[in-house]
N, C-alpha and C positions, 0 to 999 in steps of 0.2 A: 401100483398099490390098489387094493380093493376099496370099494366104496365104504365098507364097514371100518376098515383100517384107517382111512382118511378121517372119517367121523370121529373115531376114537382119538386120533392124534390131535385133531382140532379141539375137541372138548377137553383133552388133557392140558393143552396149551392155554386154553381159556381159564381153566381152574388154577393153573400155576402162575399166571401173569401177575396177580396181586402180590405174590411172594417175591417175584423178581423186582417189583417196584419198591418193596420195603427194604430198608437198610438198617444195619445194626448201629448201635450207639458209639462204637469205638472210633468211628470216623469224625466224631464231633470234638471240637477243641474246647475242653472244659476248663481251660485256664483263661479264657477270654469271653466273659459273659457279655452278651449283646442285649440292648434294650430296643424294643420295637413297640410302636403303638399306632393305631389306626382303626379303620372300619373293617369289620368282618364282611367279606363279599360273598363267600361260599363257606358252608359249614358241612362237615362230614362227621356225624355223631355215630361212629361205628368202631368195631374192633379191627385191627389190634390196638388202636388208640384213636381218640378223637382228633380231628384235624380241622383247621380253618385256613382259608385264604385271607390274608390280611393286606389291605391296601393302605400304604403309608401316606401321610401328608407330604406335600412338596418339600417342606422344611421340617424335618424331624429334629427334635432336640431332647436332651436329657432333662427330665423334670428337676427343678431345683431341690425338691424335697425327697428325691429318690433314695439317697443314703440314709435318711431318717425314717423311712417307712417301716411300720411294725410288720413283722412277718410271723405267720402262724408256726407253731411247733409241729414237727413231723416225727414219725417214728424212726426215720433214718437220720444219721448225723450229717446235717448240711450247714455249712457256714454261710447262712443267708446274708448277714450283715457284711461279710467279706465280699460276697458276690455283688451286692449292691454298691459297695465302695469301688469295685473294679469295673462296674458297668460302663460300656461304651457304645457308641453308635456303629452300625456297620460301615465299612468303607465302600462297599459296592452300592450302586445307585438304583437297584431294582425298586420299583414302587410296589410290587406285589410279592409277598412271601408266603410260603406254605409253612404253617406253624403246626408242629406235631405236639399234641397234648398228651395226657396220661391215658392208660387204658380206661374204658368206661367204668369198670368196677371201682377204680380209684377216684375218678371224677364223682361217682355216686357217694363214695365214702366222705368226700369233702363237701357234699351237697351242692355241687356245681350244677346249676340249671343249664339245660341245653342252650347254647349261644345261638342266637338268630342272626341271619344276614342283616347288616346295617348297624349292629351293636358295636359300640366303641370298646376296644380291647387293648390292653397293654400286656406285654410279656417280657420276661427276662429269661434268656436261655443261651443256647450254644448252636453255632453253625459249624460247617466243615472248616478244617484247618486252612488258613489263608483265604477263607471265604471262596474256595474253589467249588465248582459244580453248581448245582441248582441253589436258588435262594430258599433254603430250608432252615428253619430254626426249631430245635428241640426245646420246648418250654420247661423251665425249671420252676418259675413262678408265673402265675396268671393273675392279672389285675382286671377285674370286671365288675361293674355295678357297685363300685365303692368297696369291694371286698378283695382280699388277697388269698390266693390258694397256693399251697406248696404242692408240686406235682411229682416229686421224686418218690415219695412214699405216702402212706396213710397218715391221717392226723394223729398226733401224739396224745 
């Protein structure tokens, strides 16, 4: 292989690797909402969606008021109260989770300020069926700074 060809292949692979790492939403179990809370240790405020690494406390528990929390209205039809009522803790014991937020344009529509490392954050969302694979949660609701944000769609 020529030197130019090798350079082209290497640069093509480098550009494609973020797409390989990204996965679609169909692999997430939307019948089993999970609740996570902890400290953001790493934040990636970028497209295709914001992400944060969340470090959970040693003893994670569902907040007693979770089912009664007021939820913002979204343009998509989301049964937020039903999701809160079905919320559960993960069965896996990972202390660090990658949390996938909404696209930056949607975070801006909700006026979500960029989360900084060290910020306490809670999320309600979905992980892979049977919690297989990586410790990844697709956030449906974000709780930060005393505010709640719906991430499926824009504000209603």
